[in-house]
C-alpha positions in Angstrom: 0.0 -34.6 -0.2 -1.2 -31.0 -0.6 -0.5 -28.5 2.1 -2.2 -25.1 2.5 0.6 -22.5 3.0 0.4 -18.9 4.0 3.2 -16.6 3.0 3.3 -13.1 4.5 5.6 -10.4 3.1 6.3 -7.1 4.9 8.8 -4.3 4.8 11.9 -4.9 6.8 12.2 -2.8 10.0 13.6 0.7 9.3 12.2 0.8 5.8 9.7 3.6 5.3 6.1 2.4 4.8 4.1 5.2 3.1 1.0 3.0 2.7 0.9 2.2 6.4 1.5 5.8 7.3 -1.4 6.9 5.1 -3.7 4.4 6.6 -2.6 5.4 10.2 -3.3 9.1 9.4 -6.8 8.3 8.1 -7.9 6.2 11.1 -9.0 9.1 13.5 -11.3 10.5 10.7 -12.9 7.1 10.5 -13.5 6.9 14.2 -10.6 4.6 15.1 -8.6 5.8 18.1 -5.6 4.3 19.8 -4.2 2.5 16.8 -0.5 3.1 16.0 2.5 1.6 14.1 0.4 0.5 11.1 2.5 -1.5 8.6 1.1 -2.7 5.3 2.1 -5.9 3.7 1.0 -8.8 1.4 -0.5 -12.2 2.2 -0.4 -15.1 -0.3 -2.3 -18.4 0.2 -0.8 -21.4 -1.7 -1.6 -25.0 -2.2 1.7 -26.9 -2.3 2.1 -30.5 -3.3 4.9 -32.0 -1.2 5.8 -35.2 0.6 6.0 -33.4 4.0 5.2 -30.1 5.8 9.0 -29.3 5.9 9.3 -29.7 2.1 6.1 -27.6 1.6 7.5 -24.8 3.8 10.9 -25.0 2.1 9.3 -24.7 -1.4 7.1 -21.7 -0.2 10.1 -19.9 1.3 12.1 -20.4 -1.8 9.2 -19.0 -3.9 8.8 -16.0 -1.5 12.5 -15.2 -1.7 12.7 -15.5 -5.5 9.4 -14.1 -6.7 6.9 -12.8 -4.1 9.2 -10.4 -2.2 12.2 -8.1 -2.8 14.7 -9.5 -0.2 16.5 -6.2 -0.1 13.6 -4.3 1.5 11.1 -7.0 2.4 11.0 -10.0 4.7 8.8 -13.0 4.3 7.5 -15.8 6.6 5.7 -19.0 5.6 3.5 -21.2 7.7 1.3 -24.2 7.2 -2.3 -23.2 7.6 -4.3 -25.3 10.0 -7.1 -27.4 8.5 -10.6 -26.2 9.1 
């Protein structure tokens, strides 16, 4: 079976996020008020061939840890995307 998997990668808590800070500083000039704690990250959408959801998630997590993220400063999560 083929599973649609979403992998999200973000900086670990306590790691400075200059991209998020820049976005947050620009928001008032663009008319957005009351938004704080902006953190930037990456989102990957994958199609994974596997025999079960658990196997698809395991493969996506392994891929995220080995290639898509830097585990020293980033954390990743994976989830099966609901069918439309």
